[in-house]
C-alpha positions in Angstrom: 8.9 48.3 224.3 10.6 45.5 226.4 8.9 44.6 229.6 10.2 45.8 232.9 10.5 43.7 236.1 10.5 45.2 239.6 10.4 43.5 243.0 8.7 45.5 245.8 9.8 44.2 249.3 7.1 43.7 251.9 7.8 45.9 254.9 5.5 43.7 257.1 5.5 40.1 255.6 3.4 38.9 258.6 0.6 41.2 257.4 0.7 40.2 253.7 -2.8 38.7 253.9 -4.2 42.1 254.9 -2.2 43.8 252.1 -3.2 41.3 249.4 -6.8 40.9 250.4 -9.0 37.9 250.7 -8.0 35.4 248.0 -5.5 38.0 246.7 -8.4 40.3 245.7 -6.3 43.5 246.1 -3.5 42.2 243.9 -6.0 41.2 241.2 -7.4 44.7 241.3 -4.0 46.2 240.8 -3.2 43.7 238.0 -6.3 44.4 236.0 -6.2 48.2 236.5 -2.5 48.6 235.7 -2.2 45.8 233.1 0.8 44.1 234.9 1.7 40.6 235.9 1.9 40.4 239.7 3.4 37.5 241.8 4.0 37.4 245.6 6.7 35.2 247.0 9.5 35.2 249.5 8.5 38.5 251.2 8.4 40.4 247.9 5.8 41.3 245.2 7.2 40.9 241.7 5.7 43.2 239.0 6.2 42.7 235.2 4.9 44.8 232.4 5.4 48.1 230.5 7.7 50.4 232.5 5.1 53.1 233.3 2.5 50.5 234.3 5.0 48.7 236.6 6.0 52.1 238.2 2.3 53.0 238.8 1.5 49.6 240.3 4.5 49.9 242.6 3.3 53.3 243.8 -0.1 51.7 244.6 1.6 49.0 246.7 3.7 51.7 248.4 0.6 53.7 249.4 -1.1 50.5 250.8 2.1 49.7 252.8 2.1 53.2 254.1 -1.4 52.7 255.4 -0.4 49.5 257.0 2.4 51.2 258.8 -0.1 53.7 260.2 -2.4 50.8 261.2 -5.2 51.9 258.8 -7.6 49.5 257.2 -7.0 48.1 253.7 -10.3 47.6 251.9 -11.2 47.2 248.2 -12.4 50.8 248.3 -9.0 51.9 249.7 -7.2 50.0 246.9 -9.5 51.5 244.3 -8.8 55.0 245.6 -5.0 54.3 245.5 -5.3 53.1 241.9 -7.2 56.2 241.0 -4.6 58.4 242.7 -1.9 56.7 240.8 -3.7 57.5 237.5 -3.9 61.1 238.5 -0.2 61.1 239.3 0.4 59.5 235.9 -1.3 62.4 234.2 0.8 64.8 236.3 4.0 63.1 235.0 3.2 64.3 231.5 2.9 67.9 232.8 5.4 69.9 234.8 4.1 68.7 238.2 5.9 65.9 240.1 4.5 63.1 242.2 5.6 64.8 245.3 3.3 66.6 247.8 3.9 69.3 250.3 1.0 70.3 252.5 -1.4 68.2 250.3 -0.3 70.1 247.1 1.6 68.7 244.2 5.1 70.3 243.9 5.3 72.0 240.5 7.2 74.9 239.0 5.6 78.4 239.4 7.5 80.4 236.9 8.6 80.0 233.2 12.2 79.7 234.4 11.3 76.9 236.9 9.3 75.2 234.1 12.5 75.1 232.0 14.5 73.8 234.9 12.1 70.9 235.5 12.0 70.0 231.8 15.8 70.0 231.7 16.0 67.8 234.8 13.7 65.3 233.2 15.6 65.1 229.9 19.3 65.6 230.8 21.7 63.5 232.8 23.6 66.5 234.1 22.0 69.9 234.9 23.6 73.1 236.3 21.2 75.5 237.8 22.3 79.0 239.0 20.4 81.8 240.4 19.7 83.9 243.5 18.2 82.7 246.8 14.5 81.8 246.8 14.3 80.7 243.1 13.7 77.0 244.1 17.0 75.7 242.8 17.5 73.1 245.5 13.9 72.6 246.4 12.9 71.5 242.9 16.0 69.4 242.5 15.1 67.5 245.7 11.5 67.1 244.5 12.7 65.7 241.2 15.0 63.3 243.1 12.2 62.1 245.4 9.9 61.7 242.4 12.4 59.5 240.7 13.0 57.5 243.9 9.2 56.9 244.3 8.9 55.8 240.7 11.9 53.5 240.8 13.7 55.6 238.2 16.7 55.7 240.6 17.8 53.4 243.4 19.5 56.0 245.6 19.4 59.7 246.4 22.7 61.4 247.3 22.6 65.0 248.6 25.9 66.8 249.0 27.2 70.2 250.1 30.6 71.7 250.5 31.2 72.1 254.2 33.0 75.5 253.8 30.8 78.6 253.9 31.2 82.1 255.1 34.9 81.5 255.9 34.2 78.7 258.3 36.1 75.3 258.2 35.1 72.1 259.9 38.3 72.0 261.9 37.3 75.1 263.8 33.8 74.0 264.7 33.0 72.3 268.1 31.8 68.7 268.5 32.2 65.4 266.7 32.0 65.1 262.9 28.2 64.7 262.9 27.8 67.8 264.9 30.2 69.7 262.7 28.5 68.9 259.4 24.9 69.1 260.4 24.6 72.9 260.2 25.7 72.7 256.6 23.4 69.9 255.7 20.3 71.2 257.5 18.7 72.9 254.4 18.8 69.6 252.5 17.1 67.8 255.4 14.5 70.5 255.6 13.6 70.0 251.9 13.4 66.3 252.4 11.2 66.6 255.5 8.7 68.7 253.5 8.3 65.9 251.0 8.6 62.7 252.9 7.6 61.3 256.3 10.2 61.4 259.0 10.0 57.6 259.5 10.4 57.0 255.8 13.5 59.2 255.5 15.0 57.5 258.5 14.3 54.0 257.1 15.7 55.0 253.7 18.9 56.4 255.3 19.4 53.3 257.4 19.0 51.2 254.2 21.5 53.5 252.3 18.8 54.7 249.9 19.3 58.3 250.9 22.6 59.9 251.9 23.0 63.5 253.0 26.8 64.1 253.2 29.5 66.7 252.9 31.1 66.8 249.5 34.4 65.6 250.7 32.8 62.2 251.6 32.2 61.5 247.9 35.9 61.1 247.0 36.7 57.8 245.5 33.2 56.6 244.9 31.2 55.8 241.7 27.5 56.2 242.0 25.3 54.1 239.6 21.5 54.4 239.2 21.4 57.4 241.5 20.2 61.0 241.6 23.1 63.1 242.9 22.5 66.7 243.9 25.3 69.1 244.7 24.0 72.2 246.6 25.8 75.5 247.2 28.2 74.5 244.4 29.6 78.1 244.1 31.6 77.2 247.2 33.5 74.3 245.6 36.9 74.7 244.1 37.5 73.6 240.4 39.3 70.5 241.8 36.3 69.6 244.0 33.9 70.1 241.2 35.9 67.8 238.9 35.9 65.2 241.7 32.2 65.5 242.1 31.3 65.3 238.4 33.5 62.2 237.9 31.5 60.3 240.6 28.7 59.9 238.0 28.0 56.2 237.2 25.7 54.4 234.8 22.1 55.3 234.9 22.7 58.3 237.1 21.5 61.9 237.0 23.4 64.8 238.5 22.0 68.2 239.4 24.3 71.0 240.4 22.8 74.1 242.1 24.3 77.3 243.3 24.2 81.1 243.5 27.3 82.4 241.8 26.8 85.9 243.3 27.4 84.5 246.8 30.8 82.8 246.7 32.2 82.3 250.2 35.6 81.0 249.2 38.8 82.7 250.3 40.0 85.6 248.2 41.9 84.4 245.1 40.2 80.9 245.1 38.2 80.2 241.9 34.7 79.0 242.2 34.2 75.5 240.8 30.7 76.3 239.7 31.8 79.4 237.7 34.7 77.4 236.2 32.5 74.4 235.3 29.8 76.5 233.6 32.5 78.1 231.5 34.4 74.9 230.6 31.4 72.6 229.9 29.0 74.9 228.1 27.9 73.3 224.8 28.5 69.7 225.8 25.8 67.5 224.4 23.5 65.9 227.1 24.2 68.7 229.6 21.8 71.5 230.4 22.6 74.9 232.0 19.7 76.8 233.5 19.9 80.3 234.9 17.0 81.4 237.2 16.5 85.1 237.7 15.1 87.5 240.3 11.7 87.0 238.6 11.8 83.3 239.5 11.9 84.0 243.3 9.0 82.3 245.0 9.6 83.1 248.6 8.1 86.1 250.4 7.8 89.1 248.1 10.4 91.0 250.2 13.1 88.5 249.2 12.9 89.6 245.6 13.1 93.3 246.7 16.1 92.5 248.9 17.9 90.7 246.1 17.2 93.6 243.7 18.5 96.2 246.3 21.7 94.3 246.8 22.2 93.8 243.1 21.8 97.5 242.5 24.2 98.3 245.3 26.9 96.0 243.8 26.5 97.6 240.4 27.0 101.1 242.0 30.3 100.1 243.7 
């Protein structure tokens, strides 16, 4: 396995001595525990070693920098605890859990269908996930993307949604463009806020590491080394879906989610999600996952409601 190199920027270079410890003691602890080479220069810490070791060492540095942002002490015991936590997360990476926490708990799949979804996201560059509301389609996709961002398996996270739902179009909504698109993008922000601190999300967005945008804003772009999520994909047209899928660049992963029973397009307009799952089925390197009512993990009433409406549609 060829060595990996990674540079971690110092958020507060003027506090490098606190971060590194007396005589660089903290850096030596990380080097010995993670079996990496570690050098500090020019406002960055350079890590070299096996890819998993480098990733885990970077996560320790990120945790220590988070503590610095919060004006917490950095002691050898704090460093040891961060190293131990990274080891626990490393074990979690071999399971279905992800290195993402909500309310102090690891985010992990809760049903066999969700387990398959997470496995496919780990092993495929393009994943389509369909299913009813409450099955975790978007939530698990965002968690996987945040996990990859934290472990430097991707350089950017792009979250996109078509801005046409329930018959509404942007042109008929009040306010400037930001005010018009925010209602459509709110669910994506909500998922992000569950998994990341507000200040970190804001910093990542300012630095263009996270984008939350309407689908139309992706036209003409090529996204390399990114995790790109298209949510509510049932409300794309086939042309929009083709535009989205062809934005995929080198080293990127795409996750497409939607509920094909809740298409809000005008009558006679084909759903890009339904069209794509029909056209692309069987292509190597692509996975299609269907979550069912049994995968619903919201309030138990949600499952009953979905079942009641499904039964009603069959009776019509």
